[in-house]
C-alpha positions in Angstrom: 4.5 -7.7 -2.3 6.2 -10.7 -0.6 7.6 -10.8 2.9 11.1 -12.2 2.8 12.8 -13.8 5.9 15.9 -11.8 6.8 17.3 -14.7 8.9 16.6 -13.1 12.2 13.0 -14.0 12.2 12.0 -10.5 10.9 10.3 -10.1 7.6 11.2 -7.4 5.1 9.0 -6.2 2.2 10.3 -7.0 -1.2 8.8 -6.2 -4.6 8.6 -8.8 -7.3 9.7 -7.7 -10.7 6.6 -7.1 -12.8 6.3 -7.6 -16.5 4.2 -4.5 -16.6 6.7 -1.8 -16.0 5.3 1.1 -18.0 2.4 3.5 -17.5 0.2 5.5 -19.8 -1.8 8.5 -18.8 -4.8 9.4 -20.9 -7.5 12.0 -20.6 -11.1 11.1 -21.0 -14.4 12.7 -19.8 -15.6 11.8 -16.4 -18.7 10.3 -17.8 -16.8 8.0 -20.2 -14.4 6.9 -17.4 -17.3 6.3 -14.9 -19.3 4.3 -17.5 -16.2 2.2 -18.4 -15.3 1.5 -14.8 -18.9 0.6 -13.9 -19.2 -1.8 -16.9 -15.9 -3.4 -16.0 -17.1 -3.9 -12.4 -20.4 -5.5 -13.7 -18.3 -7.9 -15.9 -16.0 -8.8 -13.0 -12.9 -7.5 -14.7 -10.6 -4.5 -14.3 -10.3 -1.4 -16.4 -6.5 -2.0 -16.8 -7.0 -5.6 -17.9 -9.6 -4.5 -20.6 -7.4 -1.6 -21.8 -4.3 -4.0 -22.1 -6.5 -6.5 -23.9 -7.7 -3.9 -26.3 -4.1 -2.7 -27.0 -2.9 -6.2 -27.7 -5.8 -6.9 -30.0 -5.4 -3.5 -31.8 -1.6 -4.1 -32.4 -2.2 -7.7 -33.6 -4.9 -6.6 -36.1 -3.2 -3.5 -37.4 -0.1 -5.3 -38.7 3.1 -6.9 -37.6 5.2 -3.8 -38.4 3.5 -2.0 -35.5 4.7 -4.3 -32.7 7.5 -6.7 -31.8 6.9 -10.2 -33.2 6.7 -11.8 -29.7 3.7 -9.7 -28.8 1.8 -10.6 -32.0 2.7 -14.4 -31.9 1.7 -14.8 -28.3 -1.2 -17.2 -27.9 -2.8 -15.1 -25.2 -2.9 -11.9 -27.4 -6.6 -12.3 -28.2 -8.8 -13.8 -25.6 -12.0 -12.6 -27.2 -13.2 -10.8 -30.2 -13.8 -7.1 -30.4 -16.2 -5.1 -32.4 -14.4 -1.7 -32.2 -16.6 1.2 -33.6 -15.0 4.3 -34.8 -14.6 6.7 -31.9 -14.9 10.4 -32.4 -13.1 12.8 -30.1 
């Protein structure tokens, strides 16, 4: 959040418009969540960043019909490679 000068020397809180304006709620086991958060901490990254990175990679590798072209053609879509094993529920 930025503090904007209102002209009278006072600062007001203003929010910058974020590119990330959507949320997703998922349910996972406590053990899976804790292990994921712990590993992200060890790797000095955030869980949100890694989930977004996975989503971009997944969309890019599963075909252009699954996402807007701008998302797929973006040079920052894949920062690293993933070996994604099949996950059983």
